[in-house]
Backbone as CSV, one residue per row, in Angstrom:
resi,resn,N_x,N_y,N_z,CA_x,CA_y,CA_z,C_x,C_y,C_z
1,MET,30.232,5.223,-3.902,28.819,5.324,-3.599,28.680,5.546,-2.110
2,GLY,27.720,6.383,-1.772,27.501,6.738,-0.385,26.730,5.625,0.381
3,SER,26.591,5.801,1.641,25.922,4.878,2.478,25.081,5.640,3.473
4,PRO,23.916,5.253,3.882,23.254,4.023,3.351,22.706,4.213,1.987
5,SER,22.648,3.126,1.273,22.089,3.117,-0.130,21.100,1.959,-0.191
6,ILE,20.273,2.063,-1.236,19.315,0.967,-1.513,19.722,0.365,-2.823
7,PHE,19.913,-0.931,-2.866,20.275,-1.660,-4.073,19.132,-2.576,-4.448
8,VAL,18.760,-2.627,-5.742,17.741,-3.498,-6.233,18.364,-4.344,-7.359
9,TYR,18.239,-5.657,-7.206,18.804,-6.612,-8.187,17.651,-7.393,-8.812
10,ASP,17.371,-7.149,-10.047,16.292,-7.853,-10.735,16.902,-8.712,-11.834
11,CYS,17.448,-9.863,-11.415,18.128,-10.756,-12.318,18.079,-12.178,-11.701
12,SER,18.305,-13.147,-12.545,18.391,-14.527,-12.027,19.601,-14.642,-11.109
13,ASN,19.507,-15.496,-10.111,20.550,-15.690,-9.116,20.887,-14.438,-8.310
14,ALA,19.930,-13.511,-8.170,20.172,-12.250,-7.516,20.633,-12.390,-6.049
15,GLY,20.177,-13.451,-5.407,20.582,-13.713,-4.022,22.101,-13.841,-3.839
16,LEU,22.754,-14.247,-4.934,24.231,-14.364,-4.882,24.857,-12.982,-4.695
17,ILE,24.276,-11.982,-5.339,24.792,-10.614,-5.191,24.689,-10.144,-3.772
18,VAL,23.535,-10.450,-3.135,23.273,-10.066,-1.727,24.347,-10.692,-0.834
19,LYS,24.627,-11.997,-1.046,25.614,-12.702,-0.245,26.979,-12.066,-0.426
20,SER,27.340,-11.810,-1.688,28.669,-11.233,-1.994,28.806,-9.821,-1.400
21,PHE,27.756,-9.072,-1.448,27.731,-7.709,-0.893,27.997,-7.777,0.626
22,LYS,27.329,-8.703,1.270,27.467,-8.820,2.744,28.916,-9.183,3.082
23,GLN,29.509,-10.091,2.300,30.890,-10.496,2.530,31.813,-9.284,2.327
24,PHE,31.581,-8.523,1.251,32.362,-7.316,0.988,32.238,-6.327,2.153
25,ALA,31.006,-6.094,2.629,30.771,-5.136,3.724,31.479,-5.604,4.980
26,LEU,31.443,-6.862,5.300,32.074,-7.405,6.496,33.605,-7.233,6.376
27,GLN,34.140,-7.567,5.219,35.610,-7.419,5.011,36.011,-5.949,5.140
28,ARG,35.221,-5.044,4.591,35.515,-3.630,4.686,35.500,-3.146,6.144
29,GLU,34.512,-3.584,6.899,34.410,-3.215,8.349,35.637,-3.686,9.112
30,GLN,36.074,-4.940,8.819,37.235,-5.488,9.463,38.505,-4.700,9.151
31,GLU,38.661,-4.334,7.862,39.813,-3.515,7.433,39.842,-2.170,8.135
32,LEU,38.667,-1.558,8.281,38.544,-0.251,8.935,38.880,-0.371,10.433
33,GLU,38.482,-1.487,11.052,38.825,-1.697,12.452,40.291,-1.825,12.668
34,VAL,40.959,-2.546,11.769,42.447,-2.689,11.825,43.098,-1.341,11.617
35,ALA,42.604,-0.586,10.659,43.160,0.735,10.379,43.016,1.684,11.581
36,ALA,41.908,1.527,12.296,41.668,2.417,13.457,42.665,2.213,14.568
37,ILE,43.178,1.012,14.722,44.143,0.764,15.813,45.582,0.745,15.314
38,ASN,45.783,0.809,14.009,47.159,0.763,13.470,47.333,2.029,12.630
39,PRO,47.979,3.081,13.145,48.145,4.300,12.370,49.016,4.137,11.108
40,ASN,49.777,3.071,11.000,50.637,2.869,9.817,49.848,2.145,8.707
41,HIS,48.693,1.679,8.950,47.865,0.970,7.958,47.522,1.951,6.838
42,PRO,47.564,1.513,5.544,47.283,2.448,4.440,45.904,3.100,4.539
43,LEU,44.909,2.396,5.082,43.580,2.985,5.219,43.504,4.054,6.268
44,ALA,44.466,4.027,7.247,44.431,5.005,8.315,44.762,6.403,7.799
45,GLN,45.418,6.477,6.685,45.795,7.804,6.096,44.672,8.428,5.293
46,MET,43.661,7.631,4.976,42.552,8.180,4.128,41.352,8.496,5.012
47,PRO,40.463,9.394,4.530,39.209,9.660,5.265,38.352,8.392,5.317
48,LEU,37.706,8.227,6.446,36.898,7.016,6.630,35.718,6.972,5.619
49,PRO,35.649,5.857,4.896,34.498,5.688,4.036,33.248,5.357,4.840
50,PRO,32.081,5.606,4.303,30.871,5.311,5.071,30.675,3.811,5.290
51,SER,30.038,3.486,6.366,29.767,2.038,6.697,28.776,1.480,5.682
52,MET,28.976,0.222,5.355,28.112,-0.479,4.401,26.983,-1.253,5.095
53,LYS,27.112,-1.359,6.428,26.158,-2.263,7.102,24.717,-1.719,7.148
54,ASN,24.519,-0.459,6.879,23.151,0.063,6.861,22.510,0.107,5.475
55,CYS,23.201,-0.438,4.473,22.668,-0.504,3.136,21.502,-1.501,3.052
56,ILE,20.534,-1.177,2.239,19.382,-2.045,2.025,19.510,-2.699,0.680
57,GLN,19.208,-4.001,0.634,19.250,-4.730,-0.644,17.939,-5.459,-0.884
58,LEU,17.440,-5.408,-2.103,16.247,-6.119,-2.456,16.593,-6.931,-3.730
59,ALA,16.411,-8.215,-3.651,16.788,-9.108,-4.757,15.544,-9.932,-5.194
60,ALA,15.476,-10.119,-6.492,14.320,-10.789,-7.090,14.210,-12.275,-6.698
61,CYS,15.329,-12.933,-6.440,15.303,-14.366,-6.152,16.535,-14.818,-5.403
62,GLU,16.445,-16.057,-4.950,17.621,-16.651,-4.196,18.767,-16.856,-5.164
63,ALA,19.904,-17.233,-4.575,21.170,-17.420,-5.307,21.073,-18.523,-6.344
64,THR,20.205,-19.459,-6.168,20.132,-20.616,-7.086,18.881,-20.606,-7.967
65,GLU,18.151,-19.531,-7.981,16.890,-19.476,-8.732,16.991,-18.645,-10.014
66,LEU,16.184,-19.031,-10.982,16.036,-18.302,-12.214,14.739,-17.509,-12.246
67,LEU,14.734,-16.345,-12.862,13.520,-15.579,-12.932,12.487,-16.226,-13.850
68,PRO,11.206,-16.076,-13.537,10.152,-16.671,-14.395,9.960,-15.825,-15.669
69,MET,9.427,-16.493,-16.684,9.055,-15.773,-17.928,7.591,-16.067,-18.169
70,ILE,6.750,-15.086,-17.883,5.298,-15.228,-17.980,4.822,-14.239,-19.062
71,PRO,4.205,-14.794,-20.122,3.866,-13.901,-21.288,3.007,-12.731,-20.947
72,ASP,2.056,-12.844,-19.985,1.168,-11.760,-19.684,1.604,-10.796,-18.592
73,LEU,2.850,-11.021,-18.099,3.449,-10.149,-17.096,4.775,-9.567,-17.622
74,PRO,5.191,-8.453,-17.058,6.480,-7.855,-17.561,7.662,-8.752,-17.298
75,ALA,8.655,-8.637,-18.144,9.893,-9.406,-17.954,10.590,-9.019,-16.667
76,ASP,10.466,-7.743,-16.298,11.054,-7.252,-15.036,9.974,-7.271,-13.956
77,LEU,9.404,-8.450,-13.676,8.283,-8.568,-12.769,8.594,-8.028,-11.389
78,PHE,9.811,-8.324,-10.864,10.193,-7.877,-9.519,10.213,-6.335,-9.476
79,THR,10.876,-5.700,-10.443,10.945,-4.269,-10.472,9.549,-3.679,-10.644
80,SER,8.735,-4.313,-11.438,7.324,-3.784,-11.618,6.569,-3.887,-10.349
81,CYS,6.767,-4.919,-9.532,6.121,-4.993,-8.211,6.598,-3.831,-7.327
82,LEU,7.853,-3.487,-7.431,8.392,-2.388,-6.592,7.954,-1.010,-7.058
83,THR,7.700,-0.847,-8.340,7.405,0.505,-8.902,5.975,0.738,-9.245
84,THR,5.249,-0.329,-9.644,3.806,-0.175,-10.015,3.022,-1.287,-9.351
85,PRO,2.969,-1.302,-8.022,2.370,-2.455,-7.330,0.895,-2.671,-7.600
86,ILE,0.119,-1.647,-7.692,-1.329,-1.791,-7.863,-1.604,-2.410,-9.244
87,LYS,-0.969,-1.926,-10.242,-1.179,-2.440,-11.607,-0.768,-3.909,-11.688
88,ILE,0.383,-4.239,-11.145,0.880,-5.654,-11.181,0.008,-6.523,-10.307
89,ALA,-0.391,-6.099,-9.145,-1.238,-6.918,-8.273,-2.543,-7.246,-8.970
90,LEU,-3.119,-6.274,-9.587,-4.428,-6.546,-10.289,-4.219,-7.476,-11.485
91,ARG,-3.183,-7.282,-12.261,-2.900,-8.154,-13.405,-2.679,-9.572,-12.911
92,TRP,-1.871,-9.730,-11.862,-1.575,-11.076,-11.350,-2.840,-11.694,-10.832
93,PHE,-3.608,-10.931,-10.073,-4.876,-11.490,-9.501,-5.840,-11.946,-10.607
94,CYS,-5.943,-11.155,-11.672,-6.808,-11.548,-12.746,-6.374,-12.822,-13.455
95,MET,-5.059,-13.085,-13.420,-4.508,-14.264,-14.071,-4.670,-15.559,-13.249
96,GLN,-5.045,-15.422,-11.973,-5.195,-16.586,-11.117,-6.476,-17.300,-11.452
97,LYS,-6.381,-18.555,-11.794,-7.551,-19.345,-12.227,-8.427,-19.729,-11.046
98,SER,-7.782,-19.928,-9.859,-8.478,-20.426,-8.724,-9.306,-19.359,-7.978
99,VAL,-9.062,-18.085,-8.254,-9.756,-17.006,-7.544,-10.414,-16.067,-8.554
100,ARG,-11.687,-15.885,-8.353,-12.409,-14.920,-9.157,-13.228,-14.045,-8.256
101,LEU,-12.678,-12.857,-7.965,-13.358,-11.903,-7.098,-14.589,-11.318,-7.814
102,VAL,-14.371,-10.841,-9.003,-15.458,-10.255,-9.761,-15.391,-10.861,-11.163
103,PRO,-16.434,-11.626,-11.540,-16.397,-12.235,-12.863,-16.405,-11.161,-13.978
104,GLY,-15.711,-11.450,-15.029,-15.716,-10.545,-16.173,-14.648,-9.482,-16.173
105,VAL,-13.830,-9.414,-15.065,-12.757,-8.443,-15.035,-11.659,-8.971,-15.902
106,THR,-11.196,-8.140,-16.829,-10.157,-8.518,-17.782,-8.891,-7.643,-17.589
107,LEU,-7.844,-8.057,-18.225,-6.624,-7.267,-18.170,-6.823,-5.900,-18.779
108,ASP,-7.686,-5.820,-19.818,-7.992,-4.541,-20.477,-8.701,-3.581,-19.510
109,LEU,-9.622,-4.131,-18.731,-10.361,-3.293,-17.782,-9.428,-2.726,-16.692
110,ILE,-8.455,-3.513,-16.306,-7.503,-3.085,-15.255,-6.749,-1.841,-15.719
111,GLU,-6.361,-1.840,-16.992,-5.631,-0.707,-17.555,-6.447,0.575,-17.575
112,LYS,-7.801,0.444,-17.474,-8.679,1.588,-17.635,-9.240,2.103,-16.291
113,ILE,-8.683,1.608,-15.163,-9.177,2.088,-13.858,-8.843,3.576,-13.730
114,PRO,-9.831,4.412,-13.499,-9.600,5.820,-13.457,-8.976,6.354,-12.167
115,GLY,-8.314,7.475,-12.235,-7.824,8.141,-11.044,-6.307,8.212,-10.969
116,ARG,-5.878,8.760,-9.835,-4.472,8.894,-9.519,-4.152,8.171,-8.252
117,LEU,-2.963,7.607,-8.160,-2.561,6.847,-6.970,-2.596,7.680,-5.708
118,ASN,-2.265,8.932,-5.829,-2.174,9.799,-4.631,-3.461,10.517,-4.325
119,ASP,-4.560,10.193,-4.992,-5.825,10.844,-4.734,-6.854,9.776,-4.291
120,ARG,-7.082,9.694,-3.016,-7.892,8.650,-2.433,-9.377,8.771,-2.909
121,ARG,-9.762,9.904,-3.404,-11.151,10.102,-3.870,-11.405,9.414,-5.196
122,THR,-10.356,8.834,-5.796,-10.504,8.127,-7.076,-10.421,6.642,-6.890
123,PRO,-10.941,5.819,-7.768,-10.832,4.367,-7.596,-9.353,3.876,-7.469
124,LEU,-8.496,4.411,-8.293,-7.077,3.971,-8.233,-6.413,4.408,-6.897
125,GLY,-6.751,5.624,-6.459,-6.226,6.085,-5.163,-6.751,5.288,-4.008
126,GLU,-8.048,4.883,-4.064,-8.585,4.069,-2.997,-7.944,2.694,-2.973
127,LEU,-7.650,2.113,-4.123,-6.950,0.840,-4.192,-5.582,0.950,-3.573
128,ASN,-4.927,2.028,-3.860,-3.567,2.265,-3.306,-3.640,2.415,-1.797
129,TRP,-4.631,3.116,-1.310,-4.769,3.260,0.153,-5.059,1.920,0.812
130,ILE,-5.926,1.088,0.219,-6.185,-0.214,0.760,-4.903,-1.069,0.754
131,PHE,-4.190,-1.050,-0.347,-2.915,-1.807,-0.481,-1.962,-1.387,0.673
132,THR,-1.835,-0.055,0.896,-0.958,0.388,1.958,-1.397,-0.099,3.291
133,ALA,-2.668,-0.062,3.602,-3.204,-0.527,4.886,-2.935,-2.042,5.084
134,ILE,-3.141,-2.793,4.011,-2.907,-4.285,4.104,-1.490,-4.609,4.332
135,THR,-0.620,-4.027,3.516,0.823,-4.358,3.654,1.458,-3.811,4.954
136,ASP,0.975,-2.666,5.442,1.407,-2.203,6.743,0.960,-3.144,7.877
137,THR,-0.279,-3.616,7.761,-0.783,-4.548,8.758,0.008,-5.859,8.758
138,ILE,0.282,-6.379,7.554,1.082,-7.605,7.485,2.452,-7.383,8.146
139,ALA,3.099,-6.313,7.774,4.455,-5.990,8.348,4.353,-5.832,9.862
140,TRP,3.353,-5.125,10.331,3.179,-4.952,11.786,2.991,-6.281,12.484
141,ASN,2.226,-7.229,11.888,2.010,-8.530,12.494,3.227,-9.422,12.488
142,VAL,4.087,-9.288,11.505,5.164,-10.281,11.271,6.539,-9.827,11.726
143,LEU,6.795,-8.552,11.546,8.194,-8.054,11.813,8.408,-7.745,13.279
144,PRO,9.633,-7.893,13.773,9.973,-7.393,15.077,9.756,-5.862,15.113
145,ARG,9.347,-5.341,16.223,8.981,-3.896,16.346,10.060,-2.941,15.827
146,ASP,11.311,-3.200,16.227,12.386,-2.308,15.810,12.579,-2.331,14.308
147,LEU,12.477,-3.482,13.691,12.618,-3.585,12.232,11.443,-2.940,11.539
148,PHE,10.246,-3.102,12.089,9.049,-2.449,11.504,9.218,-0.943,11.545
149,GLN,9.633,-0.370,12.686,9.877,1.031,12.793,10.916,1.533,11.793
150,LYS,12.028,0.788,11.663,13.090,1.184,10.776,12.674,1.193,9.297
151,LEU,11.946,0.125,8.889,11.620,-0.025,7.480,10.299,0.593,7.030
152,PHE,9.353,0.741,7.966,8.020,1.194,7.594,7.615,2.552,8.197
153,ARG,8.469,3.120,9.072,8.046,4.362,9.714,9.097,5.504,9.675
154,GLN,10.346,5.212,9.333,11.334,6.266,9.356,11.487,7.026,8.070
155,ASP,11.264,6.399,6.925,11.484,7.029,5.639,10.362,6.598,4.670
156,LEU,9.719,7.572,4.026,8.599,7.267,3.139,9.015,6.413,1.958
157,LEU,10.143,6.651,1.360,10.581,5.860,0.205,10.884,4.447,0.616
158,VAL,11.604,4.279,1.722,11.926,2.939,2.206,10.665,2.196,2.524
159,ALA,9.727,2.837,3.197,8.468,2.211,3.561,7.704,1.744,2.323
160,SER,7.664,2.631,1.303,6.951,2.264,0.043,7.632,1.061,-0.636
161,LEU,8.973,1.071,-0.708,9.667,-0.038,-1.309,9.409,-1.356,-0.558
162,PHE,9.417,-1.308,0.747,9.203,-2.568,1.495,7.751,-3.035,1.448
163,ARG,6.799,-2.083,1.359,5.398,-2.552,1.153,5.348,-3.261,-0.181
164,ASN,5.947,-2.707,-1.190,5.911,-3.287,-2.513,6.729,-4.559,-2.532
165,PHE,7.765,-4.662,-1.724,8.565,-5.908,-1.633,7.654,-7.044,-1.080
166,LEU,6.784,-6.736,-0.142,5.888,-7.761,0.368,4.987,-8.296,-0.749
167,LEU,4.512,-7.390,-1.595,3.756,-7.856,-2.772,4.601,-8.681,-3.710
168,ALA,5.844,-8.243,-3.961,6.758,-8.983,-4.818,6.942,-10.411,-4.297
169,GLU,7.074,-10.510,-2.975,7.258,-11.884,-2.424,5.996,-12.711,-2.688
170,ARG,4.842,-12.134,-2.475,3.597,-12.821,-2.741,3.503,-13.334,-4.183
171,ILE,3.793,-12.445,-5.134,3.672,-12.784,-6.556,4.807,-13.677,-6.993
172,MET,6.052,-13.332,-6.668,7.200,-14.129,-7.149,7.165,-15.550,-6.582
173,ARG,6.695,-15.752,-5.345,6.632,-17.101,-4.767,5.671,-18.010,-5.575
174,SER,4.659,-17.384,-6.185,3.721,-18.159,-6.985,4.360,-18.688,-8.240
175,TYR,5.516,-18.162,-8.571,6.306,-18.613,-9.742,7.604,-19.276,-9.325
176,ASN,7.645,-19.792,-8.085,8.816,-20.514,-7.542,10.071,-19.671,-7.430
177,CYS,9.903,-18.382,-7.145,11.063,-17.491,-6.878,10.867,-16.923,-5.473
178,THR,11.967,-16.862,-4.747,11.937,-16.355,-3.380,12.728,-15.041,-3.343
179,PRO,12.043,-13.924,-3.307,12.768,-12.636,-3.188,13.567,-12.585,-1.862
180,VAL,14.690,-11.897,-1.899,15.590,-11.783,-0.777,15.749,-10.339,-0.439
181,SER,15.855,-10.060,0.863,16.089,-8.702,1.292,17.193,-8.703,2.349
182,SER,17.847,-7.575,2.447,18.746,-7.354,3.536,18.484,-5.916,4.028
183,PRO,17.945,-5.804,5.249,17.726,-6.826,6.241,16.688,-7.857,5.817
184,ARG,16.923,-9.080,6.246,16.038,-10.208,5.871,14.699,-10.049,6.597
185,LEU,13.641,-10.316,5.833,12.277,-10.266,6.428,11.778,-11.720,6.594
186,PRO,10.940,-11.963,7.609,10.313,-13.284,7.659,9.321,-13.420,6.507
187,PRO,8.974,-14.666,6.120,8.024,-14.827,5.053,6.662,-14.200,5.366
188,THR,6.111,-13.535,4.359,4.777,-12.911,4.531,3.815,-13.334,3.429
189,TYR,4.268,-14.137,2.474,3.484,-14.402,1.265,2.210,-15.175,1.516
190,MET,2.142,-15.875,2.650,0.905,-16.650,2.969,0.101,-16.028,4.094
191,HIS,0.392,-14.779,4.424,-0.334,-14.120,5.505,-1.808,-14.052,5.184
192,ALA,-2.647,-14.152,6.207,-4.096,-14.179,6.005,-4.671,-12.901,5.396
193,MET,-3.958,-11.803,5.591,-4.460,-10.527,5.021,-4.445,-10.490,3.506
194,TRP,-3.623,-11.326,2.864,-3.612,-11.347,1.428,-4.944,-11.859,0.910
């Protein structure tokens, strides 16, 4: 597999995979350093494999946590947050008993919101635009500038995944799961912008 790559782990104890991957990447870097100074080393005879330290990892929960099972939400809640954030955010928000933004909004109504995500002139597109503005603001406020630039401004796909990861943290934390990322992000789930 090439590098840099993005890995997504949506399973119980997913943080364990992140830790193991980091150990593997460190071991690999050390072996490559030894091979670079020792021409007789077996790795010195092979083309250099790509570095693993720039790989991105997104995990649904810590090493000791189990994924939640909520009847009205998808079994792959973390992946759903990453791939369909507006739909999941609205479903989750509707399920919250303590917050009622608009009375009478049901899960059925959420499924019928018209429009396309990439067309801001439609209700769904406007919601997506607002979501992007909020998550970018949260990231700008919380992350170190260099990390913000790397994750939210250099690549559109990476930026989208990390915006959605912020939502995943917000939702998963409400079910006692702590999503993990590498590079690690500071907690954002209680940010005032939510």
